[in-house]
LONUNU-324985 format. One line per 3 residues: number of its first residue (from 0); their letters; for each residue x, y, z of C-alpha. Coordinates in pm, 1 decimal. Example, Ala and Ser with C-alpha at 12.3 -4.5 7.8 and 13.67 -1.06 7.14 Angstrom:
0) AS) 1230.0:-450.0:780.0 | 1367.0:-106.0:714.0
REM end
This chain:
0) MFL) 372.7:324.6:1204.1 | 121.1:46.2:1255.3 | 16.0:-181.3:970.8
3) SEK) -247.3:-445.5:1034.4 | -378.5:-742.5:841.3 | -622.3:-499.7:679.6
6) TFK) -326.8:-346.0:497.0 | -194.8:-675.6:367.9 | -518.6:-852.1:274.9
9) PII) -561.9:-659.5:-53.7 | -192.2:-711.7:-128.5 | -229.3:-1088.3:-89.2
12) MHH) -545.8:-1084.0:-301.6 | -382.1:-879.9:-582.8 | -618.1:-586.3:-521.9
15) PFF) -540.9:-216.6:-545.1 | -610.0:-22.6:-226.5 | -646.9:309.7:-53.4
18) LIG) -490.2:323.5:289.7 | -624.7:562.5:548.6 | -397.9:547.8:848.2
21) SKN) -135.7:766.0:1005.6 | 2.9:1049.9:798.3 | 248.4:924.5:532.1
24) TLQ) 155.9:558.2:566.3 | 186.9:515.8:189.2 | 533.0:671.8:203.1
27) FLK) 626.0:417.4:470.3 | 495.8:129.9:255.3 | 714.4:252.4:-30.2
30) KIG) 1013.2:276.0:204.5 | 977.1:-91.5:294.5 | 956.3:-191.8:-71.4
33) YKT) 590.9:-185.8:-171.3 | 451.7:2.8:-467.9 | 140.6:217.4:-451.1
36) FSK) -105.3:351.3:-707.9 | -11.9:714.7:-768.5 | -5.2:647.1:-1142.6
39) WWD) -380.7:587.3:-1134.8 | -508.1:822.5:-863.0 | -397.3:1108.8:-645.0
42) ESY) -239.4:976.5:-326.3 | -176.3:1318.0:-173.6 | -460.8:1240.7:69.8
45) DTY) -200.8:1050.1:270.4 | -0.6:1366.8:342.2 | -263.9:1564.1:533.1
48) DNI) -202.5:1613.1:904.9 | -565.2:1563.5:1003.6 | -729.7:1218.7:978.5
51) YDR) -1053.7:1382.1:870.4 | -878.3:1550.2:577.6 | -700.0:1227.8:482.7
54) TYY) -1032.4:1044.9:484.8 | -1217.7:1316.8:294.1 | -962.3:1340.3:13.1
57) AFK) -926.1:962.7:-13.4 | -1302.5:934.5:-54.8 | -1296.1:1206.8:-320.0
60) EVE) -1055.4:987.0:-518.5 | -1275.6:681.2:-465.2 | -1568.8:882.7:-592.5
63) KIC) -1377.4:963.1:-912.8 | -1298.6:595.1:-964.7 | -1662.1:497.8:-906.5
66) NLS) -1760.7:727.5:-1192.0 | -1535.6:552.8:-1443.9 | -1676.4:315.6:-1700.3
69) KKS) -1632.5:-59.1:-1664.5 | -1403.5:-53.0:-1966.4 | -1182.3:216.7:-1808.4
72) LSL) -1168.1:24.9:-1481.3 | -1073.3:-291.7:-1665.3 | -792.3:-113.2:-1849.3
75) ILQ) -663.5:37.0:-1525.0 | -657.1:-304.3:-1358.1 | -467.3:-449.7:-1652.9
78) DME) -221.4:-161.5:-1641.4 | -152.9:-203.6:-1269.7 | -101.0:-580.2:-1284.6
81) SVL) 277.0:-548.2:-1249.0 | 235.8:-339.5:-931.0 | -12.3:-588.1:-785.7
84) EHN) 222.6:-875.6:-866.7 | 522.7:-692.0:-721.8 | 341.7:-627.5:-392.7
87) FNH) 225.4:-988.4:-368.1 | 576.8:-1120.7:-427.7 | 728.8:-866.1:-190.8
90) YFD) 492.4:-972.0:88.0 | 596.8:-1334.9:52.7 | 969.6:-1262.7:13.3
93) NKR) 1112.6:-1441.1:317.9 | 1457.2:-1288.3:263.0 | 1306.3:-947.7:337.0
96) YVE) 1198.4:-1066.9:682.0 | 1540.9:-1207.7:756.1 | 1703.1:-871.1:675.4
99) EYK) 1450.7:-678.2:883.2 | 1500.0:-897.1:1188.3 | 1877.6:-956.7:1166.1
102) PVL) 1955.5:-703.3:1442.7 | 1705.6:-871.8:1674.5 | 1834.8:-1218.7:1589.8
105) KKL) 2196.5:-1112.0:1650.4 | 2104.3:-971.7:1989.4 | 1921.7:-1290.2:2085.7
108) IHD) 2212.3:-1508.5:1977.1 | 2472.4:-1303.7:2163.7 | 2276.2:-1260.1:2488.3
REM end
Protein backbone atom coordinates (compact mmCIF):
# COMPACT_ATOMS: atom_id res chain seq x y z
CA MET A 1 0.00 0.00 0.00
CA PHE A 2 1.48 3.32 -1.06
CA LEU A 3 0.41 6.58 0.56
CA SER A 4 1.88 9.83 -0.70
CA GLU A 5 1.87 13.41 0.51
CA LYS A 6 -1.38 13.80 -1.43
CA THR A 7 -3.03 11.55 1.15
CA PHE A 8 -1.76 13.49 4.13
CA LYS A 9 -2.16 17.07 2.89
CA PRO A 10 -5.94 17.17 3.53
CA ILE A 11 -5.36 15.50 6.91
CA ILE A 12 -2.90 18.22 7.92
CA MET A 13 -5.28 20.91 6.65
CA HIS A 14 -8.29 19.48 8.55
CA HIS A 15 -10.11 18.68 5.30
CA PRO A 16 -12.31 15.70 4.53
CA PHE A 17 -11.18 13.64 1.56
CA PHE A 18 -11.91 10.93 -0.95
CA LEU A 19 -8.99 8.63 -1.64
CA ILE A 20 -8.73 6.87 -4.97
CA GLY A 21 -5.82 4.50 -4.79
CA SER A 22 -5.31 0.79 -4.52
CA LYS A 23 -8.29 -1.31 -3.51
CA ASN A 24 -9.03 -1.01 0.24
CA THR A 25 -6.80 2.00 0.82
CA LEU A 26 -9.38 3.45 3.21
CA GLN A 27 -9.41 0.16 5.11
CA PHE A 28 -5.63 0.41 5.41
CA LEU A 29 -5.87 3.99 6.71
CA LYS A 30 -8.30 2.80 9.37
CA LYS A 31 -5.96 -0.06 10.28
CA ILE A 32 -3.15 2.41 10.99
CA GLY A 33 -5.42 4.54 13.17
CA TYR A 34 -7.05 7.13 10.93
CA LYS A 35 -10.78 7.73 10.70
CA THR A 36 -12.63 8.11 7.43
CA PHE A 37 -15.97 9.62 6.41
CA SER A 38 -18.39 6.72 5.99
CA LYS A 39 -20.85 8.49 8.28
CA TRP A 40 -21.29 11.21 5.66
CA TRP A 41 -20.88 9.38 2.33
CA ASP A 42 -20.66 5.92 0.88
CA GLU A 43 -17.06 4.72 0.90
CA SER A 44 -17.78 1.40 -0.78
CA TYR A 45 -16.09 2.84 -3.90
CA ASP A 46 -12.82 1.84 -2.25
CA THR A 47 -13.70 -1.87 -2.38
CA TYR A 48 -14.00 -2.30 -6.15
CA ASP A 49 -11.29 -4.35 -7.85
CA ASN A 50 -11.06 -2.11 -10.90
CA ILE A 51 -9.57 1.41 -10.63
CA TYR A 52 -12.11 2.67 -13.14
CA ASP A 53 -14.97 1.45 -10.94
CA ARG A 54 -13.37 2.93 -7.82
CA THR A 55 -13.02 6.27 -9.61
CA TYR A 56 -16.53 6.20 -11.07
CA TYR A 57 -18.26 5.46 -7.76
CA ALA A 58 -16.13 7.96 -5.85
CA PHE A 59 -17.13 10.64 -8.34
CA LYS A 60 -20.78 9.65 -7.97
CA GLU A 61 -20.45 10.40 -4.25
CA VAL A 62 -18.72 13.71 -4.97
CA GLU A 63 -21.57 14.58 -7.30
CA LYS A 64 -24.08 13.98 -4.48
CA ILE A 65 -22.10 16.24 -2.16
CA CYS A 66 -21.90 18.97 -4.81
CA ASN A 67 -25.69 19.00 -4.95
CA LEU A 68 -26.08 19.72 -1.24
CA SER A 69 -26.96 23.17 0.00
CA LYS A 70 -24.35 25.38 1.63
CA LYS A 71 -26.19 25.00 4.92
CA SER A 72 -26.08 21.18 4.67
CA LEU A 73 -22.39 21.26 3.81
CA SER A 74 -21.70 23.54 6.75
CA LEU A 75 -23.54 21.20 9.12
CA ILE A 76 -21.65 18.20 7.78
CA LEU A 77 -18.32 19.94 8.30
CA GLN A 78 -19.29 20.83 11.86
CA ASP A 79 -20.36 17.25 12.50
CA MET A 80 -17.09 15.79 11.22
CA GLU A 81 -14.84 18.15 13.18
CA SER A 82 -13.90 15.46 15.71
CA VAL A 83 -12.79 13.12 12.89
CA LEU A 84 -10.75 15.87 11.24
CA GLU A 85 -9.13 16.71 14.58
CA HIS A 86 -8.43 13.05 15.34
CA ASN A 87 -6.69 12.55 11.98
CA PHE A 88 -4.61 15.70 12.41
CA ASN A 89 -3.49 14.66 15.89
CA HIS A 90 -2.83 11.09 14.77
CA TYR A 91 -0.59 12.30 11.94
CA PHE A 92 1.54 14.31 14.35
CA ASP A 93 1.65 11.63 17.07
CA ASN A 94 5.38 10.90 17.24
CA LYS A 95 4.83 7.89 19.51
CA ARG A 96 3.03 6.19 16.64
CA TYR A 97 6.15 6.45 14.48
CA VAL A 98 8.34 5.05 17.22
CA GLU A 99 6.08 1.98 17.52
CA GLU A 100 5.95 1.46 13.77
CA TYR A 101 9.72 1.59 13.39
CA LYS A 102 10.76 -0.26 16.58
CA PRO A 103 11.56 -3.50 14.70
CA VAL A 104 13.78 -1.60 12.27
CA LEU A 105 15.49 0.32 15.06
CA LYS A 106 16.14 -2.89 17.03
CA LYS A 107 17.70 -4.51 13.99
CA LEU A 108 19.93 -1.50 13.38
CA ILE A 109 21.06 -1.39 17.00
CA HIS A 110 21.86 -5.10 17.15
CA ASP A 111 23.66 -5.35 13.79
